[in-house]
Structure formats: C-alpha cells, structure tokens
DRENTORKOL-3810 file (N, C-alpha, C; in nm, 4 decimals):
REM DRENTORKOL-3810
@n.u->-2.5121; n.v->-5.0041; n.w->1.5600; ca.u->-2.5894; ca.v->-4.9537; ca.w->1.4594; c.u->-2.5494; c.v->-5.0076; c.w->1.3254
@n.u->-2.6418; n.v->-5.0482; n.w->1.2427; ca.u->-2.6195; ca.v->-5.1089; ca.w->1.1150; c.u->-2.7035; c.v->-5.0199; c.w->1.0049
@n.u->-2.6547; n.v->-5.0066; n.w->0.8946; ca.u->-2.7131; ca.v->-4.9415; ca.w->0.7819; c.u->-2.7129; c.v->-5.0283; c.w->0.6579
@n.u->-2.8262; n.v->-5.0297; n.w->0.5825; ca.u->-2.8263; ca.v->-5.1010; ca.w->0.4487; c.u->-2.7690; c.v->-5.0185; c.w->0.3372
@n.u->-2.6625; n.v->-5.0761; n.w->0.2842; ca.u->-2.6141; ca.v->-5.0012; ca.w->0.1669; c.u->-2.6902; c.v->-5.0514; c.w->0.0325
@n.u->-2.7749; n.v->-4.9629; n.w->-0.0138; ca.u->-2.8710; ca.v->-5.0041; ca.w->-0.1130; c.u->-2.7933; c.v->-5.0348; c.w->-0.2460
@n.u->-2.6742; n.v->-4.9819; n.w->-0.2566; ca.u->-2.6043; ca.v->-5.0214; ca.w->-0.3862; c.u->-2.5493; c.v->-5.1713; c.w->-0.3886
@n.u->-2.5025; n.v->-5.2097; n.w->-0.2758; ca.u->-2.4441; ca.v->-5.3419; ca.w->-0.2704; c.u->-2.5240; c.v->-5.4384; c.w->-0.1738
@n.u->-2.6346; n.v->-5.3826; n.w->-0.1204; ca.u->-2.7143; ca.v->-5.4670; ca.w->-0.0249; c.u->-2.6340; c.v->-5.5414; c.w->0.0736
@n.u->-2.5519; n.v->-5.4669; n.w->0.1454; ca.u->-2.4697; ca.v->-5.5214; ca.w->0.2495; c.u->-2.4879; c.v->-5.4438; c.w->0.3670
@n.u->-2.4829; n.v->-5.5133; n.w->0.4922; ca.u->-2.4951; ca.v->-5.4555; ca.w->0.6205; c.u->-2.3452; c.v->-5.4168; c.w->0.6586
@n.u->-2.3230; n.v->-5.2847; n.w->0.7123; ca.u->-2.2040; ca.v->-5.2462; ca.w->0.7576; c.u->-2.2217; c.v->-5.1980; c.w->0.8906
@n.u->-2.1212; n.v->-5.2329; n.w->0.9914; ca.u->-2.1309; ca.v->-5.1943; ca.w->1.1245; c.u->-2.0613; c.v->-5.0473; c.w->1.1297
@n.u->-2.1390; n.v->-4.9667; n.w->1.1858; ca.u->-2.0867; ca.v->-4.8149; ca.w->1.1834; c.u->-2.0465; c.v->-4.7817; c.w->1.3365
@n.u->-2.0045; n.v->-4.8694; n.w->1.4112; ca.u->-1.9696; ca.v->-4.8300; ca.w->1.5465; c.u->-1.8164; c.v->-4.8084; c.w->1.5640
@n.u->-1.7450; n.v->-4.7730; n.w->1.4578; ca.u->-1.5940; ca.v->-4.7415; ca.w->1.4635; c.u->-1.5818; c.v->-4.5917; c.w->1.5166
@n.u->-1.4686; n.v->-4.5788; n.w->1.5943; ca.u->-1.4502; ca.v->-4.4543; ca.w->1.6564; c.u->-1.3049; c.v->-4.3977; c.w->1.6244
@n.u->-1.2964; n.v->-4.2683; n.w->1.6331; ca.u->-1.1576; ca.v->-4.1974; ca.w->1.6074; c.u->-1.1702; c.v->-4.0774; c.w->1.6886
@n.u->-1.0568; n.v->-4.0207; n.w->1.7319; ca.u->-1.0464; ca.v->-3.8948; ca.w->1.7931; c.u->-1.0043; c.v->-3.7810; c.w->1.7056
@n.u->-1.0557; n.v->-3.6657; n.w->1.7318; ca.u->-1.0220; ca.v->-3.5497; ca.w->1.6526; c.u->-0.8963; c.v->-3.4915; c.w->1.7216
@n.u->-0.7882; n.v->-3.4651; n.w->1.6374; ca.u->-0.6715; ca.v->-3.4129; ca.w->1.7023; c.u->-0.6772; c.v->-3.2546; c.w->1.7188
@n.u->-0.5799; n.v->-3.1934; n.w->1.7725; ca.u->-0.5857; ca.v->-3.0489; ca.w->1.8032; c.u->-0.5821; c.v->-2.9648; c.w->1.6726
@n.u->-0.5434; n.v->-3.0261; n.w->1.5633; ca.u->-0.5366; ca.v->-2.9644; ca.w->1.4357; c.u->-0.6584; c.v->-3.0050; c.w->1.3545
@n.u->-0.7661; n.v->-3.0698; n.w->1.4150; ca.u->-0.8764; ca.v->-3.0980; ca.w->1.3438; c.u->-0.8769; c.v->-3.2104; c.w->1.2473
@n.u->-0.7639; n.v->-3.3045; n.w->1.2744; ca.u->-0.7434; ca.v->-3.4185; ca.w->1.1889; c.u->-0.8156; c.v->-3.5449; c.w->1.2437
@n.u->-0.8439; n.v->-3.6298; n.w->1.1724; ca.u->-0.9130; ca.v->-3.7469; ca.w->1.2158; c.u->-0.8442; c.v->-3.8749; c.w->1.1417
@n.u->-0.8183; n.v->-3.9766; n.w->1.2169; ca.u->-0.7675; ca.v->-4.0991; ca.w->1.1534; c.u->-0.8910; c.v->-4.1825; c.w->1.1069
@n.u->-0.8864; n.v->-4.2129; n.w->0.9788; ca.u->-0.9972; ca.v->-4.2983; ca.w->0.9298; c.u->-0.9657; c.v->-4.4356; c.w->0.9557
@n.u->-1.0540; n.v->-4.5125; n.w->1.0213; ca.u->-1.0085; ca.v->-4.6520; ca.w->1.0444; c.u->-0.9766; c.v->-4.7351; c.w->0.9209
@n.u->-0.8796; n.v->-4.8218; n.w->0.9499; ca.u->-0.8385; ca.v->-4.9050; ca.w->0.8301; c.u->-0.9422; c.v->-4.9840; c.w->0.7457
@n.u->-1.0333; n.v->-5.0269; n.w->0.8187; ca.u->-1.1586; ca.v->-5.1000; ca.w->0.7541; c.u->-1.2265; c.v->-5.0056; c.w->0.6641
@n.u->-1.2448; n.v->-4.8787; n.w->0.7023; ca.u->-1.3091; ca.v->-4.7762; ca.w->0.6137; c.u->-1.2298; c.v->-4.7461; c.w->0.4958
@n.u->-1.0981; n.v->-4.7189; n.w->0.5237; ca.u->-1.0005; ca.v->-4.6850; ca.w->0.4156; c.u->-1.0001; c.v->-4.8000; c.w->0.3094
@n.u->-0.9932; n.v->-4.9177; n.w->0.3569; ca.u->-0.9839; ca.v->-5.0359; ca.w->0.2710; c.u->-1.1198; c.v->-5.0450; c.w->0.1888
@n.u->-1.2198; n.v->-5.0327; n.w->0.2487; ca.u->-1.3545; ca.v->-5.0595; ca.w->0.1830; c.u->-1.3794; c.v->-4.9552; c.w->0.0755
@n.u->-1.3352; n.v->-4.8251; n.w->0.1058; ca.u->-1.3462; ca.v->-4.7136; ca.w->0.0083; c.u->-1.2390; c.v->-4.6918; c.w->-0.0807
@n.u->-1.1323; n.v->-4.7743; n.w->-0.0640; ca.u->-1.0107; ca.v->-4.7501; ca.w->-0.1439; c.u->-0.9440; c.v->-4.6185; c.w->-0.1277
@n.u->-0.9380; n.v->-4.5786; n.w->-0.0034; ca.u->-0.8763; ca.v->-4.4505; ca.w->0.0221; c.u->-0.7201; c.v->-4.4762; c.w->0.0457
@n.u->-0.6407; n.v->-4.3951; n.w->-0.0164; ca.u->-0.5027; ca.v->-4.3968; ca.w->0.0017; c.u->-0.4501; c.v->-4.2625; c.w->0.0232
@n.u->-0.3256; n.v->-4.2257; n.w->0.0708; ca.u->-0.2802; ca.v->-4.0961; ca.w->0.0968; c.u->-0.3015; c.v->-4.0116; c.w->-0.0254
@n.u->-0.3543; n.v->-3.8948; n.w->-0.0071; ca.u->-0.3807; ca.v->-3.8064; ca.w->-0.1121; c.u->-0.5184; c.v->-3.8132; c.w->-0.1786
@n.u->-0.5936; n.v->-3.9229; n.w->-0.1409; ca.u->-0.7307; ca.v->-3.9358; ca.w->-0.1900; c.u->-0.8208; c.v->-3.8123; c.w->-0.1459
@n.u->-0.8946; n.v->-3.7514; n.w->-0.2381; ca.u->-0.9836; ca.v->-3.6522; ca.w->-0.1950; c.u->-1.1046; c.v->-3.7054; c.w->-0.1249
@n.u->-1.1512; n.v->-3.6600; n.w->-0.0144; ca.u->-1.2690; ca.v->-3.7005; ca.w->0.0469; c.u->-1.3765; c.v->-3.5807; c.w->0.0553
@n.u->-1.5021; n.v->-3.6015; n.w->0.0759; ca.u->-1.5933; ca.v->-3.4943; ca.w->0.0741; c.u->-1.6644; c.v->-3.5227; c.w->0.2095
@n.u->-1.7000; n.v->-3.4150; n.w->0.2770; ca.u->-1.7803; ca.v->-3.4183; ca.w->0.4008; c.u->-1.9133; c.v->-3.3528; c.w->0.3588
@n.u->-2.0247; n.v->-3.4331; n.w->0.3770; ca.u->-2.1588; ca.v->-3.3813; ca.w->0.3619; c.u->-2.2135; c.v->-3.3543; c.w->0.5001
@n.u->-2.2735; n.v->-3.2392; n.w->0.5268; ca.u->-2.3439; ca.v->-3.2130; ca.w->0.6536; c.u->-2.4906; c.v->-3.2396; c.w->0.6390
@n.u->-2.5452; n.v->-3.3200; n.w->0.7348; ca.u->-2.6763; ca.v->-3.3736; ca.w->0.7414; c.u->-2.7422; c.v->-3.3180; c.w->0.8793
@n.u->-2.8621; n.v->-3.3346; n.w->0.8849; ca.u->-2.9360; ca.v->-3.2946; ca.w->1.0089; c.u->-2.8829; c.v->-3.3750; c.w->1.1346
@n.u->-2.8425; n.v->-3.5044; n.w->1.1200; ca.u->-2.8056; ca.v->-3.5781; ca.w->1.2248; c.u->-2.6603; c.v->-3.5992; c.w->1.2328
@n.u->-2.5736; n.v->-3.5414; n.w->1.1432; ca.u->-2.4350; ca.v->-3.5437; ca.w->1.1663; c.u->-2.3723; c.v->-3.5216; c.w->1.0310
@n.u->-2.2566; n.v->-3.5816; n.w->1.0039; ca.u->-2.1693; ca.v->-3.5584; ca.w->0.8772; c.u->-2.1539; c.v->-3.6902; c.w->0.8143
@n.u->-2.1398; n.v->-3.6911; n.w->0.6881; ca.u->-2.1077; ca.v->-3.8163; ca.w->0.6070; c.u->-1.9841; c.v->-3.7896; c.w->0.5297
@n.u->-1.8912; n.v->-3.8909; n.w->0.5409; ca.u->-1.7668; ca.v->-3.8839; ca.w->0.4656; c.u->-1.7783; c.v->-3.9703; c.w->0.3372
@n.u->-1.7482; n.v->-3.9156; n.w->0.2215; ca.u->-1.7503; ca.v->-3.9921; ca.w->0.1027; c.u->-1.6195; c.v->-3.9714; c.w->0.0264
@n.u->-1.5845; n.v->-4.0807; n.w->-0.0453; ca.u->-1.4798; ca.v->-4.0627; ca.w->-0.1405; c.u->-1.5121; c.v->-3.9656; c.w->-0.2355
@n.u->-1.4016; n.v->-3.8819; n.w->-0.2672; ca.u->-1.4357; ca.v->-3.7638; ca.w->-0.3623; c.u->-1.4444; c.v->-3.8101; c.w->-0.5043
@n.u->-1.5051; n.v->-3.7206; n.w->-0.5847; ca.u->-1.5221; ca.v->-3.7587; ca.w->-0.7244; c.u->-1.3792; c.v->-3.7451; c.w->-0.7846
@n.u->-1.3893; n.v->-3.6780; n.w->-0.9032; ca.u->-1.2606; ca.v->-3.6595; ca.w->-0.9704; c.u->-1.1544; c.v->-3.5975; c.w->-0.8837
@n.u->-1.2032; n.v->-3.5126; n.w->-0.7980; ca.u->-1.1049; ca.v->-3.4389; ca.w->-0.7037; c.u->-1.0096; c.v->-3.3541; c.w->-0.7801
@n.u->-1.0309; n.v->-3.3169; n.w->-0.8996; ca.u->-0.9380; ca.v->-3.2399; ca.w->-0.9715; c.u->-0.9743; c.v->-3.0972; c.w->-0.9741
@n.u->-0.8720; n.v->-3.0075; n.w->-0.9703; ca.u->-0.8941; ca.v->-2.8604; ca.w->-0.9662; c.u->-0.9340; c.v->-2.8283; c.w->-1.1152
@n.u->-1.0254; n.v->-2.7380; n.w->-1.1254; ca.u->-1.0724; ca.v->-2.6990; ca.w->-1.2600; c.u->-0.9477; c.v->-2.6725; c.w->-1.3494
@n.u->-0.8440; n.v->-2.6103; n.w->-1.3001; ca.u->-0.7311; ca.v->-2.5734; ca.w->-1.3803; c.u->-0.6590; c.v->-2.7017; c.w->-1.4417
@n.u->-0.6639; n.v->-2.8224; n.w->-1.3442; ca.u->-0.6058; ca.v->-2.9453; ca.w->-1.4029; c.u->-0.6676; c.v->-2.9940; c.w->-1.5228
@n.u->-0.7997; n.v->-2.9663; n.w->-1.5356; ca.u->-0.8676; ca.v->-3.0174; ca.w->-1.6470; c.u->-0.8231; c.v->-2.9586; c.w->-1.7892
@n.u->-0.7654; n.v->-2.8445; n.w->-1.7830; ca.u->-0.7209; ca.v->-2.7678; ca.w->-1.9111; c.u->-0.5734; c.v->-2.7549; c.w->-1.9177
@n.u->-0.4991; n.v->-2.7979; n.w->-1.8087; ca.u->-0.3539; ca.v->-2.7903; ca.w->-1.8174; c.u->-0.3006; c.v->-2.8677; c.w->-1.9330
@n.u->-0.2192; n.v->-2.8103; n.w->-2.0061; ca.u->-0.1558; ca.v->-2.8771; ca.w->-2.1216; c.u->-0.2284; c.v->-2.8753; c.w->-2.2410
@n.u->-0.3422; n.v->-2.8184; n.w->-2.2468; ca.u->-0.4280; ca.v->-2.8166; ca.w->-2.3731; c.u->-0.4001; c.v->-2.6992; c.w->-2.4656
@n.u->-0.3248; n.v->-2.5998; n.w->-2.4171; ca.u->-0.2890; ca.v->-2.4901; ca.w->-2.5041; c.u->-0.1807; c.v->-2.5254; c.w->-2.6069
@n.u->-0.2079; n.v->-2.5063; n.w->-2.7308; ca.u->-0.1217; ca.v->-2.5364; ca.w->-2.8432; c.u->-0.0614; c.v->-2.3983; c.w->-2.8781
@n.u->0.0735; n.v->-2.3904; n.w->-2.8827; ca.u->0.1424; ca.v->-2.2704; ca.w->-2.9005; c.u->0.1859; c.v->-2.2515; c.w->-3.0495
@n.u->0.1980; n.v->-2.3590; n.w->-3.1132; ca.u->0.2574; ca.v->-2.3459; ca.w->-3.2462; c.u->0.4078; c.v->-2.3400; c.w->-3.2549
@n.u->0.4759; n.v->-2.2941; n.w->-3.1422; ca.u->0.6156; ca.v->-2.2826; ca.w->-3.1455; c.u->0.6698; c.v->-2.3344; c.w->-3.0217
@n.u->0.7931; n.v->-2.3694; n.w->-3.0088; ca.u->0.8457; ca.v->-2.3979; ca.w->-2.8703; c.u->0.8423; c.v->-2.2919; c.w->-2.7821
@n.u->0.8240; n.v->-2.3175; n.w->-2.6500; ca.u->0.8063; ca.v->-2.2055; ca.w->-2.5496; c.u->0.9331; c.v->-2.1162; c.w->-2.5394
@n.u->1.0567; n.v->-2.1672; n.w->-2.5705; ca.u->1.1740; ca.v->-2.0724; ca.w->-2.5602; c.u->1.1687; c.v->-1.9866; c.w->-2.6761
@n.u->1.1183; n.v->-2.0234; n.w->-2.7994; ca.u->1.0969; ca.v->-1.9280; ca.w->-2.9155; c.u->1.0011; c.v->-1.8122; c.w->-2.8756
@n.u->0.9020; n.v->-1.8499; n.w->-2.8146; ca.u->0.7855; ca.v->-1.7548; ca.w->-2.7797; c.u->0.8481; c.v->-1.6587; c.w->-2.6743
@n.u->0.9247; n.v->-1.7059; n.w->-2.5765; ca.u->0.9816; ca.v->-1.6195; ca.w->-2.4728; c.u->1.0937; c.v->-1.5245; c.w->-2.5302
@n.u->1.1529; n.v->-1.5660; n.w->-2.6288; ca.u->1.2616; ca.v->-1.4871; ca.w->-2.7015; c.u->1.1899; c.v->-1.3736; c.w->-2.7744
@n.u->1.0743; n.v->-1.4067; n.w->-2.8281; ca.u->0.9917; ca.v->-1.3089; ca.w->-2.9093; c.u->0.9426; c.v->-1.1934; c.w->-2.8051
@n.u->0.9021; n.v->-1.2432; n.w->-2.6921; ca.u->0.8405; ca.v->-1.1467; ca.w->-2.5923; c.u->0.9700; c.v->-1.0586; c.w->-2.5209
@n.u->1.0647; n.v->-1.1207; n.w->-2.4820; ca.u->1.1750; ca.v->-1.0658; ca.w->-2.3986; c.u->1.2997; c.v->-1.0312; c.w->-2.4785
@n.u->1.3097; n.v->-1.0693; n.w->-2.5991; ca.u->1.4317; ca.v->-1.0521; ca.w->-2.6736; c.u->1.5136; c.v->-1.1749; c.w->-2.6670
@n.u->1.6098; n.v->-1.1802; n.w->-2.7433; ca.u->1.6924; ca.v->-1.3116; ca.w->-2.7393; c.u->1.7686; c.v->-1.3217; c.w->-2.6205
@n.u->1.8022; n.v->-1.4318; n.w->-2.5581; ca.u->1.8677; ca.v->-1.4583; ca.w->-2.4371; c.u->2.0182; c.v->-1.4409; c.w->-2.4681
@n.u->2.0888; n.v->-1.3887; n.w->-2.3628; ca.u->2.2342; ca.v->-1.3757; ca.w->-2.3760; c.u->2.3000; c.v->-1.5060; c.w->-2.4052
@n.u->2.4066; n.v->-1.4927; n.w->-2.4932; ca.u->2.4864; ca.v->-1.6052; ca.w->-2.5100; c.u->2.5608; c.v->-1.6584; c.w->-2.4014
@n.u->2.5732; n.v->-1.7962; n.w->-2.3853; ca.u->2.6626; ca.v->-1.8480; ca.w->-2.2779; c.u->2.8015; c.v->-1.8455; c.w->-2.3180
@n.u->2.8923; n.v->-1.8375; n.w->-2.2175; ca.u->3.0364; ca.v->-1.8368; ca.w->-2.2411; c.u->3.0864; c.v->-1.9732; c.w->-2.2675
END
C-alpha cells in the first residue's frame, strides 16, 4: 500500500508492522522514527479515523503549566518571601 504525501509529493511504503505488547506499547519502526525525527521523550498524537488510527509527531507537546513556568516576578528573593510568611528561619549552629 502506498500513499501520496501531499506536502512533499513523496510515496511512502506503509507495509511496516509491529506488535502490541501486553502493556499496550508498540515499537515504532526505525524508518518511521527517523523520517519523523522521533527520539525518546518525543510526544506523539494518535488520531482515530474510520479506517484506523494515525500516528503523528506531537506539536509543542508542552503542558499548559510549562508555558507560564518561571514567568511570575516576585520582586524579592524566594527566601525573603518565605521568611515573611513563616517567620525567620532558625539560625544554624
């Protein structure tokens, strides 16, 4: 089976196989990993279609919290704010 990739106008052979493990894991064939630039930790998206499922390389893959992490400006060092909330830390011996 071949499909025309309209973005690159290239024919790809889609007859690669892999087995589903007892944990629901699938090994993505090396050719697919290389073509899509998939490396360990890369987010992938599964899209369900009438005739099956499609695996795509995920977009940003970032959690919404990651987008705002580190953007809060406190105006003071964290230790000073903690001392204000909890009281001064005991002195070290």
